[in-house]
C-alpha positions as CSV (number, residue, x, y, z in Angstrom):
1,M,80.3,1.6,59.9
2,N,77.3,0.4,58.1
3,R,74.6,-0.4,60.5
4,L,72.1,-2.3,58.5
5,A,73.2,-5.8,58.6
6,E,71.0,-6.4,61.8
7,E,67.9,-4.9,60.4
8,T,65.0,-7.5,59.5
9,S,63.8,-5.2,56.3
10,P,64.7,-7.1,53.0
11,Y,65.1,-3.4,51.6
12,L,67.6,-2.4,54.3
13,R,69.8,-5.6,54.1
14,Q,70.1,-5.2,50.5
15,H,72.1,-2.2,51.4
16,A,74.2,-3.6,54.4
17,D,77.4,-4.0,52.3
18,N,77.2,-0.7,50.6
19,P,80.4,1.4,51.5
20,V,77.9,4.0,52.9
21,D,78.0,4.4,56.6
22,W,74.3,3.9,56.6
23,Y,72.2,4.1,59.8
24,P,68.5,2.8,60.1
25,W,65.9,5.5,61.2
26,G,66.1,6.7,64.8
27,D,67.8,8.8,67.3
28,E,71.3,7.5,67.2
29,A,71.8,8.8,63.4
30,F,70.3,12.3,64.5
31,D,72.0,12.5,67.7
32,R,75.4,12.2,65.8
33,A,74.5,14.6,63.2
34,R,73.7,17.1,65.9
35,V,77.2,16.3,67.8
36,E,79.0,16.6,64.5
37,N,77.0,19.5,63.1
38,R,76.6,17.4,60.0
39,P,73.4,17.3,57.8
40,V,71.5,14.0,57.2
41,F,71.0,12.4,54.0
42,L,67.5,10.6,53.9
43,S,67.2,7.7,51.5
44,I,63.8,6.1,51.4
45,G,62.7,3.4,49.1
46,Y,61.2,-0.3,49.0
47,S,62.9,-3.8,47.9
48,A,61.0,-4.1,44.6
49,C,61.7,-0.7,43.4
50,H,63.6,-0.9,40.3
51,W,65.2,2.6,40.2
52,C,66.1,2.3,43.9
53,H,68.0,-0.6,42.8
54,V,69.8,1.5,39.8
55,M,70.3,4.4,42.4
56,A,72.0,2.0,44.7
57,H,74.4,0.2,42.0
58,E,75.5,3.6,40.6
59,S,76.0,5.6,43.6
60,F,75.8,3.8,46.8
61,E,78.0,1.0,45.7
62,N,80.4,3.5,44.4
63,A,83.5,4.1,46.5
64,D,84.0,7.7,45.8
65,T,80.4,8.7,46.3
66,A,80.1,6.8,49.2
67,A,83.2,8.6,50.7
68,A,81.5,11.9,49.8
69,L,78.6,10.9,51.8
70,N,80.6,9.5,54.8
71,R,82.6,12.8,55.1
72,S,79.8,15.5,54.8
73,F,76.6,13.9,55.9
74,I,75.0,11.2,58.2
75,S,73.1,8.9,56.0
76,V,69.9,7.2,57.0
77,K,68.0,4.4,55.1
78,V,64.3,3.9,55.6
79,D,62.0,1.1,54.0
80,R,58.7,3.2,53.1
81,E,56.7,-0.2,53.5
82,E,57.8,-0.5,57.2
83,R,57.5,3.3,58.1
84,P,54.8,4.9,55.7
85,D,54.6,7.5,58.5
86,V,58.2,8.8,57.8
87,D,57.8,8.4,54.0
88,A,54.6,10.5,54.1
89,V,56.4,13.4,55.9
90,Y,59.4,13.7,53.6
91,M,57.3,12.9,50.6
92,E,55.4,16.1,51.1
93,A,58.7,18.2,51.3
94,V,59.9,16.5,48.0
95,Q,56.6,17.4,46.2
96,A,56.7,20.9,47.5
97,I,60.3,21.3,46.1
98,T,59.8,19.5,42.8
99,G,56.1,19.3,42.2
100,S,56.2,15.5,42.1
101,G,57.5,12.4,43.9
102,G,58.7,8.9,43.9
103,W,61.1,6.3,44.8
104,P,63.7,6.2,45.5
105,M,63.2,9.6,47.6
106,S,66.3,11.5,48.6
107,V,66.0,14.2,51.1
108,F,68.4,16.4,53.1
109,L,67.6,17.4,56.6
110,T,68.9,19.4,59.6
111,P,69.8,17.3,62.6
112,D,66.5,18.3,64.0
113,R,64.7,16.3,61.1
114,R,63.5,19.3,59.1
115,P,64.1,19.0,55.3
116,F,65.8,21.7,53.2
117,F,66.3,19.8,49.9
118,G,65.0,16.7,48.3
119,G,64.3,15.1,45.1
120,T,64.0,11.4,43.6
121,Y,66.4,9.4,41.8
122,F,70.1,11.4,41.0
123,P,72.1,9.8,38.4
124,P,75.7,9.4,38.7
125,D,76.7,12.1,36.0
126,D,75.0,15.3,34.7
127,R,72.2,14.0,32.3
128,H,68.8,15.2,30.9
129,R,69.0,18.5,32.9
130,S,69.5,16.6,36.2
131,P,72.4,17.2,38.0
132,S,74.4,14.1,39.4
133,F,74.2,12.9,42.7
134,P,78.2,13.8,43.4
135,S,77.5,17.4,42.1
136,V,74.4,17.4,44.6
137,L,76.5,16.5,47.3
138,A,79.3,18.9,47.0
139,A,76.9,21.7,46.5
140,L,74.8,21.1,49.5
141,A,78.0,20.4,51.8
142,D,79.3,23.7,50.6
143,V,75.9,25.5,51.5
144,W,75.7,23.8,54.9
145,T,79.2,25.0,55.7
146,N,79.2,28.4,54.2
147,R,75.5,29.7,54.0
148,R,73.8,27.9,56.7
149,S,71.2,30.8,57.0
150,E,69.6,29.9,53.7
151,V,69.6,26.2,54.8
152,E,67.8,27.3,58.2
153,E,65.5,29.6,56.0
154,Q,64.5,26.8,53.7
155,A,64.1,23.9,56.3
156,D,61.5,26.5,58.1
157,E,59.7,27.1,54.9
158,L,59.5,23.5,54.0
159,S,58.7,22.5,57.5
160,R,55.5,25.2,57.2
161,A,54.5,23.5,54.0
162,I,54.3,19.9,54.8
163,A,52.1,21.1,57.9
164,S,50.1,22.9,55.3
165,R,49.8,19.9,53.1
166,S,49.4,17.1,55.4
167,V,46.4,17.7,57.5
168,I,43.1,18.3,56.3
169,I,40.9,20.4,58.7
170,R,36.8,20.8,58.5
171,S,36.2,24.0,57.5
172,G,32.6,24.4,58.1
173,P,29.6,23.1,60.4
174,R,29.2,19.6,60.2
175,S,25.7,19.6,58.4
176,S,27.2,21.6,55.5
177,S,28.8,18.3,54.2
178,L,26.9,15.6,55.7
179,G,23.5,16.8,54.4
180,S,24.6,16.6,50.8
181,L,26.9,13.8,51.0
182,G,26.4,11.4,53.9
183,G,23.2,11.9,55.5
184,S,20.3,12.1,53.2
185,N,18.7,10.0,50.7
186,D,18.0,12.9,48.5
187,G,21.6,14.3,48.5
188,V,24.3,14.1,45.5
189,D,25.0,10.7,44.1
190,L,28.4,10.7,44.1
191,I,28.7,7.5,42.0
192,D,27.2,9.4,39.6
193,V,29.6,12.2,40.1
194,V,32.8,9.8,39.7
195,T,31.3,8.0,36.7
196,K,31.0,11.2,34.8
197,E,34.6,12.1,35.4
198,L,35.4,8.5,34.5
199,I,33.7,8.8,31.3
200,S,35.7,12.0,30.4
201,R,39.0,10.5,31.3
202,F,38.3,7.1,29.7
203,D,40.7,5.5,27.1
204,G,38.2,4.0,24.7
205,E,40.8,1.9,22.7
206,W,42.8,0.5,25.8
207,G,40.8,1.0,28.7
208,G,42.1,2.8,31.8
209,F,41.3,6.3,33.0
210,G,44.0,8.5,31.8
211,P,47.4,8.6,29.8
212,A,50.3,6.4,30.2
213,P,52.0,5.4,32.9
214,K,48.7,3.5,33.8
215,F,48.2,2.2,37.0
216,P,45.5,-0.6,37.9
217,Q,42.8,1.4,39.9
218,P,40.6,-1.0,41.3
219,T,38.3,1.3,43.2
220,L,37.3,3.3,40.1
221,I,36.5,-0.1,38.3
222,D,34.5,-1.1,41.2
223,I,32.5,2.3,40.9
224,A,32.1,2.1,37.3
225,L,30.7,-1.5,38.0
226,R,28.3,-0.2,40.9
227,H,26.9,2.6,38.5
228,S,26.2,0.0,35.8
229,R,24.4,-2.2,38.4
230,R,22.5,0.6,39.5
231,H,21.3,1.8,36.2
232,A,21.0,-1.4,34.3
233,D,17.9,-0.5,32.7
234,D,18.6,3.1,31.6
235,E,22.3,2.9,30.9
236,P,23.1,-0.4,29.9
237,E,26.4,0.1,28.2
238,S,28.6,3.0,29.2
239,S,29.8,2.4,32.7
240,L,29.8,-1.5,32.3
241,A,31.7,-1.0,29.2
242,M,34.2,1.0,30.8
243,A,34.9,-1.6,33.2
244,T,35.0,-4.6,31.1
245,L,37.1,-3.1,28.7
246,T,39.7,-2.1,31.3
247,L,39.7,-5.4,33.0
248,D,39.9,-7.1,29.5
249,A,43.0,-4.9,28.3
250,M,45.0,-5.4,31.8
251,A,44.1,-9.2,31.6
252,A,45.5,-9.3,28.0
253,G,48.4,-7.2,28.4
254,G,52.1,-7.6,29.3
255,I,51.2,-6.1,33.1
256,H,49.4,-9.7,33.5
257,D,51.8,-12.6,34.0
258,H,50.3,-14.9,31.6
259,L,52.3,-18.0,32.7
260,A,52.2,-17.9,36.6
261,G,49.2,-15.5,37.2
262,G,49.4,-12.3,39.1
263,F,50.0,-8.5,38.1
264,A,52.9,-6.2,37.7
265,R,52.9,-3.0,39.4
266,Y,52.0,-0.6,36.5
267,S,52.1,-0.3,32.7
268,T,54.6,2.5,31.4
269,D,52.4,2.6,28.1
270,D,48.9,3.3,27.4
271,Q,48.4,-0.4,26.0
272,W,49.2,-2.3,29.3
273,M,52.0,-3.8,27.6
274,V,55.3,-2.8,29.0
275,P,55.3,-2.9,33.0
276,H,57.6,-2.2,35.8
277,F,57.9,-5.8,36.7
278,E,57.7,-5.8,40.2
279,K,54.5,-7.7,41.8
280,M,53.2,-6.2,45.0
281,L,50.8,-8.0,47.1
282,Y,48.3,-5.0,47.3
283,D,48.1,-5.1,43.6
284,Q,46.8,-8.8,43.7
285,A,44.5,-7.9,46.5
286,G,42.8,-5.1,44.6
287,L,42.9,-6.5,41.3
288,L,41.4,-9.8,42.8
289,R,38.5,-8.0,44.0
290,A,38.2,-5.9,40.7
291,F,38.0,-9.1,38.4
292,L,35.8,-10.9,40.9
293,H,33.1,-7.9,40.8
294,G,33.6,-8.4,37.0
295,W,32.6,-11.7,37.1
296,Q,29.6,-11.2,39.2
297,A,28.5,-8.2,37.4
298,S,29.0,-9.5,33.7
299,G,28.8,-13.1,34.5
300,R,31.7,-13.7,32.3
301,P,33.9,-16.9,33.4
302,D,37.0,-15.5,32.1
303,Y,37.2,-13.0,34.9
304,L,36.9,-15.7,37.3
305,R,39.6,-17.3,35.8
306,V,41.8,-14.4,36.2
307,V,40.9,-14.7,39.9
308,E,41.9,-18.2,40.0
309,D,45.3,-17.3,38.5
310,I,45.8,-14.5,40.9
311,V,45.1,-16.9,44.2
312,S,47.1,-19.7,42.4
313,Y,50.0,-17.0,42.5
314,V,49.9,-15.9,45.8
315,A,49.5,-19.3,47.3
316,R,52.4,-20.8,45.3
317,D,54.9,-17.9,45.3
318,L,54.1,-15.7,48.3
319,T,52.5,-17.6,51.1
320,T,54.7,-18.4,54.0
321,A,54.7,-22.0,55.6
322,E,53.4,-20.1,58.7
323,G,50.3,-18.7,56.8
324,G,51.4,-15.2,56.2
325,V,51.8,-13.8,52.7
326,H,55.2,-12.0,51.6
327,S,55.1,-8.5,50.4
328,A,56.5,-8.2,46.8
329,E,58.8,-9.6,44.4
330,D,61.3,-7.7,42.8
331,A,61.3,-5.9,39.1
332,D,65.1,-7.2,38.5
333,S,67.0,-10.6,38.3
334,E,70.5,-11.2,37.6
335,G,70.5,-7.4,37.8
336,V,68.3,-6.8,34.8
337,E,64.8,-5.3,34.7
338,G,62.2,-8.0,33.8
339,K,64.8,-10.8,32.8
340,F,62.9,-13.3,34.3
341,Y,59.5,-12.6,32.4
342,V,60.5,-11.8,29.0
343,W,61.3,-14.2,25.9
344,T,62.9,-14.5,22.8
345,L,61.6,-16.8,19.8
346,D,64.5,-19.1,20.5
347,Q,64.1,-19.2,24.2
348,V,60.5,-20.2,23.4
349,A,61.5,-23.1,21.1
350,E,64.1,-24.3,23.7
351,G,61.7,-24.1,26.5
352,V,59.0,-26.2,24.6
353,R,61.5,-28.7,23.1
354,R,63.1,-29.3,26.4
355,G,59.9,-29.6,28.6
356,S,57.7,-32.2,29.8
357,L,55.9,-33.1,26.5
358,R,52.9,-35.2,26.8
359,P,52.0,-38.0,24.4
360,G,50.4,-36.6,21.3
361,E,51.9,-33.2,21.7
362,D,53.8,-31.6,18.7
363,P,56.4,-29.4,19.7
364,T,56.6,-27.5,16.2
365,A,52.8,-26.9,16.5
366,I,53.1,-25.6,20.2
367,I,56.1,-23.1,19.2
368,E,54.0,-21.8,16.4
369,A,50.9,-21.6,18.5
370,V,52.6,-19.6,21.3
371,A,54.2,-17.3,18.9
372,S,51.0,-16.4,17.3
373,W,48.9,-15.9,20.4
374,F,51.4,-14.0,22.4
375,D,52.7,-11.8,19.5
376,L,56.3,-13.2,19.7
377,T,58.5,-11.6,17.0
378,T,62.3,-11.7,15.9
379,A,62.4,-7.9,16.8
380,G,60.4,-8.2,20.2
381,N,58.4,-5.4,22.0
382,F,60.9,-4.7,24.9
383,E,64.5,-4.3,24.3
384,G,64.7,-7.1,21.7
385,T,62.8,-9.5,23.7
386,T,58.9,-10.0,24.1
387,I,56.9,-9.5,26.9
388,L,53.9,-12.0,26.7
389,R,50.5,-10.5,25.7
390,R,47.3,-11.6,24.0
391,P,44.7,-10.1,21.9
392,I,42.3,-8.1,23.8
393,G,39.0,-10.0,24.2
394,A,40.6,-13.4,23.5
395,P,39.8,-15.9,26.0
396,L,42.3,-16.2,29.1
397,G,42.4,-19.9,28.1
398,G,43.8,-20.4,24.7
399,P,43.6,-23.2,21.9
400,V,44.9,-26.5,23.1
401,D,48.6,-26.0,21.9
402,V,48.6,-22.5,23.5
403,E,47.9,-24.1,26.9
404,S,50.4,-26.9,26.4
405,G,52.9,-24.0,25.7
406,R,51.9,-22.1,28.7
407,R,52.8,-25.1,30.8
408,L,56.0,-25.8,29.2
409,L,57.2,-22.1,29.2
410,F,56.1,-21.9,32.9
411,E,58.5,-25.0,33.4
412,A,61.3,-23.4,31.4
413,R,60.8,-20.2,33.5
414,A,61.0,-21.8,36.7
415,R,64.7,-22.9,35.9
416,R,65.7,-19.2,35.5
417,V,67.0,-17.1,38.3
418,R,63.7,-15.8,40.2
419,P,63.6,-11.9,41.1
420,G,64.2,-11.0,44.7
421,L,61.4,-11.6,47.4
422,D,60.6,-9.0,49.7
423,D,59.7,-11.8,52.7
424,K,58.4,-9.5,55.2
425,V,54.9,-9.9,56.0
426,L,52.7,-6.4,56.2
427,T,49.6,-6.3,58.4
428,E,48.0,-3.7,56.2
429,W,48.7,-5.9,52.9
430,N,47.8,-9.2,54.2
431,A,44.7,-7.9,55.7
432,M,43.7,-6.2,52.4
433,Y,44.3,-9.5,50.3
434,A,42.6,-12.0,53.2
435,S,39.4,-9.4,52.9
436,A,39.6,-9.9,49.1
437,L,40.1,-13.7,49.0
438,A,37.1,-14.1,51.8
439,E,34.7,-12.2,49.6
440,A,36.0,-14.5,46.6
441,A,35.5,-17.6,48.5
442,F,32.0,-16.6,49.7
443,A,30.8,-15.8,46.3
444,T,32.4,-19.0,44.7
445,G,31.9,-21.4,47.8
446,N,35.5,-22.6,47.2
447,S,36.6,-24.4,50.3
448,D,40.1,-24.2,49.8
449,W,40.2,-20.2,49.3
450,T,38.0,-20.2,52.9
451,L,40.7,-22.0,54.6
452,S,43.6,-19.9,52.9
453,A,41.6,-16.5,54.0
454,V,40.9,-17.9,57.5
455,S,44.5,-19.1,57.5
456,I,46.0,-15.4,56.9
457,G,43.6,-13.9,59.4
458,G,44.5,-16.4,62.2
459,F,48.3,-15.7,61.3
460,L,47.9,-12.0,61.7
461,Y,46.1,-12.2,65.0
462,D,48.5,-14.6,66.2
463,H,51.7,-13.0,65.2
464,L,51.1,-9.3,64.4
465,R,49.8,-8.3,68.0
466,R,52.3,-7.3,71.1
467,A,52.4,-9.5,73.7
468,G,50.6,-8.1,76.7
469,D,48.6,-5.3,75.6
470,G,47.3,-6.8,72.1
471,R,48.9,-3.7,70.4
472,W,48.9,-4.5,66.5
473,L,52.1,-4.1,64.9
474,R,53.2,-3.3,61.3
475,S,55.7,-6.0,60.1
476,W,56.7,-9.4,60.7
477,Q,59.6,-11.9,59.4
478,R,60.4,-15.3,60.5
479,E,63.6,-14.1,61.7
480,G,62.9,-11.2,64.2
481,G,59.2,-11.6,64.6
482,A,57.0,-8.4,64.6
483,K,58.2,-4.7,64.8
484,H,57.2,-1.2,64.4
485,L,53.8,-0.1,65.7
486,A,51.0,-0.7,63.3
487,Y,49.3,2.4,61.5
488,A,46.0,3.5,60.8
489,A,45.9,1.9,57.8
490,D,46.7,-1.5,59.3
491,Y,43.9,-1.0,61.7
492,A,41.4,0.2,59.0
493,C,42.2,-3.1,56.9
494,L,42.0,-5.4,59.9
495,I,38.5,-4.2,60.4
496,D,37.6,-5.0,56.6
497,C,39.2,-8.3,56.9
498,F,37.7,-9.6,60.2
499,T,34.0,-8.6,58.9
500,R,34.4,-10.1,55.6
501,L,35.7,-13.4,57.6
502,A,32.7,-13.2,59.8
503,E,30.5,-12.9,56.6
504,L,32.5,-15.8,55.2
505,T,32.3,-18.3,58.2
506,G,29.5,-17.2,60.2
507,R,31.8,-17.5,63.1
508,A,31.1,-14.7,65.8
509,M,35.0,-14.8,66.8
510,W,35.7,-12.7,63.9
511,T,33.4,-9.9,64.4
512,A,34.5,-9.9,67.8
513,R,37.8,-9.4,66.4
514,A,36.6,-6.5,64.1
515,I,35.0,-4.7,67.0
516,E,38.7,-5.1,69.0
517,A,40.3,-3.5,66.0
518,A,37.6,-0.8,65.6
519,D,37.9,0.2,69.3
520,A,41.6,0.3,69.1
521,L,41.6,2.3,66.1
522,L,39.1,4.8,67.8
523,E,41.3,5.0,70.7
524,L,44.8,5.5,69.4
525,F,44.2,7.2,66.1
526,H,41.1,9.4,66.2
527,D,41.1,13.2,65.9
528,D,38.8,14.2,68.5
529,D,38.8,17.9,66.9
530,N,38.2,17.5,63.5
531,G,37.4,14.0,62.6
532,G,39.0,11.2,60.9
533,F,42.3,9.1,61.8
534,F,45.8,10.3,62.0
535,T,48.3,8.1,60.4
536,T,50.0,7.4,63.6
537,G,48.9,6.3,67.1
538,H,49.0,8.5,70.2
539,D,51.7,6.2,71.5
540,A,53.9,6.6,68.1
541,E,57.0,8.6,67.6
542,A,56.5,12.4,67.0
543,L,57.4,13.4,63.7
544,L,57.5,16.9,62.1
545,V,53.8,16.6,61.5
546,R,51.2,14.5,62.5
547,T,49.8,13.2,59.0
548,K,46.2,12.2,58.0
549,D,46.2,9.6,55.0
550,V,43.0,10.8,52.9
551,F,44.3,10.5,49.4
552,D,43.9,7.1,47.5
553,G,47.3,6.3,46.0
554,A,48.7,3.3,45.0
555,T,46.5,2.0,48.0
556,P,43.2,3.2,49.4
557,S,43.7,5.9,51.9
558,A,43.5,4.6,55.3
559,N,40.6,6.9,56.1
560,G,38.8,5.7,53.0
561,V,39.1,2.1,53.8
562,A,38.4,2.9,57.7
563,A,35.1,4.6,56.6
564,V,33.7,1.8,54.4
565,A,34.9,-0.9,57.2
566,L,33.2,1.4,60.0
567,V,29.9,1.8,58.1
568,R,29.8,-2.1,57.4
569,L,30.9,-3.0,61.0
570,G,28.1,-0.4,62.2
571,A,25.5,-2.1,60.4
572,L,26.6,-5.6,61.5
573,T,27.0,-4.8,65.3
574,G,24.3,-2.1,65.7
575,F,26.9,0.1,67.4
576,G,26.6,3.8,66.3
577,R,30.1,5.0,67.2
578,Y,31.2,3.3,64.1
579,T,28.8,4.7,61.9
580,E,29.5,8.2,63.7
581,A,33.2,7.8,62.9
582,A,32.6,6.8,59.1
583,H,30.4,10.1,59.0
584,E,33.1,12.1,60.4
585,I,35.5,11.0,57.7
586,V,33.3,12.0,55.0
587,D,32.4,15.3,56.7
588,L,36.4,15.8,57.0
589,V,36.8,15.8,53.2
590,G,33.6,17.3,52.4
591,E,33.2,19.0,49.2
592,L,36.3,17.6,47.9
593,L,34.5,14.4,47.2
594,I,32.4,16.4,44.6
595,R,35.5,18.5,43.2
596,H,37.9,15.8,43.1
597,P,36.1,12.6,43.4
598,T,38.8,10.3,42.1
599,A,41.3,11.2,44.5
600,F,38.9,10.0,47.3
601,A,37.3,7.0,45.4
602,H,37.4,4.7,48.7
603,T,35.8,7.6,50.7
604,V,33.1,8.1,47.9
605,L,32.1,4.2,48.6
606,A,31.6,5.3,52.1
607,A,29.9,8.5,51.5
608,D,27.4,6.6,48.9
609,M,26.9,3.6,51.6
610,L,25.8,6.4,54.2
611,R,23.6,8.4,52.0
612,R,21.8,5.2,50.4
613,G,22.1,2.9,53.4
614,L,23.2,-0.7,53.8
615,T,21.0,-3.7,53.0
616,E,21.3,-6.1,55.9
617,V,20.7,-10.0,55.4
618,V,20.3,-11.9,58.6
619,I,19.8,-16.2,58.2
620,T,19.0,-17.8,61.4
621,G,19.6,-21.6,62.1
622,D,21.2,-23.9,59.9
623,R,20.1,-22.9,56.4
624,P,22.9,-23.4,54.0
625,D,20.4,-23.2,50.9
626,L,19.4,-19.7,52.0
627,V,23.4,-18.7,52.4
628,D,23.7,-20.0,48.8
629,V,21.2,-17.7,47.5
630,V,23.0,-14.6,48.8
631,R,26.4,-16.2,47.7
632,R,25.1,-16.0,44.0
633,Q,24.4,-12.3,44.5
634,W,26.5,-9.1,44.0
635,I,24.9,-6.6,46.1
636,P,27.9,-4.3,46.7
637,D,26.2,-2.5,49.6
638,A,24.9,-5.3,51.8
639,V,26.2,-7.1,55.1
640,M,25.4,-10.5,56.4
641,A,25.1,-12.2,59.4
642,W,24.5,-16.0,59.7
643,G,26.0,-18.6,61.7
644,E,26.6,-18.0,65.3
645,P,24.4,-15.3,66.6
646,T,26.1,-12.1,68.2
647,A,24.8,-9.4,70.4
648,S,24.0,-7.4,67.5
649,P,20.5,-6.0,67.4
650,L,20.2,-8.0,63.8
651,W,19.7,-11.0,65.5
652,D,16.9,-9.8,68.1
653,G,13.6,-11.4,67.8
654,R,14.6,-13.7,64.9
655,D,12.9,-17.0,64.4
656,P,15.0,-19.8,63.6
657,G,15.5,-21.2,60.0
658,L,14.6,-17.9,58.1
659,A,15.9,-15.0,56.2
660,Y,15.5,-11.6,57.0
661,V,16.4,-8.7,54.6
662,C,16.3,-5.3,55.9
663,R,16.8,-1.9,54.5
664,H,16.2,1.8,55.7
665,Y,15.4,0.3,59.2
666,A,12.6,-1.7,57.7
667,C,12.4,-5.6,57.0
668,Q,10.6,-7.3,54.5
669,M,8.7,-10.5,55.5
670,P,11.0,-13.3,56.4
671,A,12.0,-15.6,53.9
672,S,11.7,-19.5,54.4
673,D,12.6,-20.7,50.9
674,P,15.5,-19.9,48.3
675,E,13.0,-18.7,45.7
676,S,11.5,-16.0,48.0
677,L,14.8,-14.7,49.3
678,S,16.2,-14.6,45.7
679,M,13.0,-12.4,44.6
680,Q,13.4,-10.0,47.7
681,L,17.2,-9.4,46.8
682,A,16.6,-8.9,43.2
683,G,14.1,-6.2,44.1
684,I,16.9,-4.1,45.8
685,F,18.0,-2.5,42.6
686,R,14.4,-1.8,41.1
């Protein structure tokens, strides 16, 4: 019997009609495996994953393959986005076995949850030196029945490997790393260290850092922009050029949706042209911030236009009526990857001629302009069709006929079958997006963006906390409400989100909520022996190992986000426990920040803040003119307090109607006019 129909996860529900006797993760499945002495097949994926769909169609919908699974295994399905703790543990096993990982993830376990074999996608027949899924099932069923001692030996070995790979333990005295990384103005400049590595990896033709496949890496772009801001006089080109070429190439490429806004997950080629077409909320959050900072650092209005398009896409296509934001859109529609997004010349011509042409618009001229601008050809650039892209460096808004064509093609595309929507609302990703949107709203003064960011923050606070004790939860859906205990990444992103909302609105309520989330993070997740935060809380299900998320991946690590958020919250509140916890994270990672800085890029930002110190800006009284001066600046390591006073020492002894700029425990003379404040802020980087 398939038991997924009652689950709330869209990914699990996608498999509810499979002939496989699926279980969700839980004791029921493992208890049955133990009683019947059967191994467990664990399949982990997510709803927007193209190859997850492929394996489902080829194997899980196949009656013969399902029969083999049902005969010899207990099968368990997991949505990695709802259960990142389970995913993290067994991803370590797959990487130990194969040297790499990915999704779909296929792992075989003993009834006591120890892995003994694993991989990712298995095809339905033998191909490319990869065994077929049926042959894998047959071989493992035989091994389980006839060579159990080998299974037990492998399970023990992999369990030890998971434990050794999953937890970083501080190896030296605390001062060994803090003195050089996080505690001295004279220590190692990690922004310089990262930038040198980025220069060595930079693709000077197409941007990005490394070969295909190319993933957006917003934190690395941000570090390059910070380096250029800091070294504008002595190094005016290299780091800024790396950031801007990367932003230009992504905005021009097929990874960017030129009709509706937003970005696909990654590019399979080095030109950012052919994406895997799924759109993830966390990518919209990261790239919103990258293009926002690109605009602030360079002054280029086309970057702000990209920000506007991302915000429009999320508001139109992902936002719920209640105020939360859905997780993702699939790569596939009608069973074909990218079908929703690609075009032929005939489809373009039909879309333009059938569209709502305005007076004076010439359809022939529009078709020709669109074909030229977006490089549409008869042969196409993707399986006989064309993924829209524009020339690098060309403005986002093209000539009049191109803009008319974009409008008409958007109308035409709206008549197509849309990709599937993953409609769950994840705390972590929503907080990431609301934080970036709050920063954009503050920088631009856009009141609609302010309302949206506040709405998402309010939705999270109202819907993602458990009644009674206020324990944060991971995932919400309209039917089923909130479920799964939130993880360290959720709490870390909430702290960052609430502090950004406090800076945006001047409301003390948001600072209080940030404090509440930070205190819960310390209480539930803190490693009292080694510092940093475990992925799961002390009250969560015990897995094979209690992991720590310290490496940046598709999203910044939980510990990296926590370190940055706690440094900023410590400066805003004056509470040393937050700054101390951030120091511990930097200390935990230690010299790895120097040896492998791009793997810990978000933690590098925290270490740099601790080394250099933050700029604190306090504006007392009703002085919107002074607040506007701060809006117009990009000071990456600044925190701002204004509006409603809090109990923070930042407010102690302040006269009303003035701006105070403080750094390194010293404040400049209070500024009473915009010109004086502007001069003080400009002097920070001199």
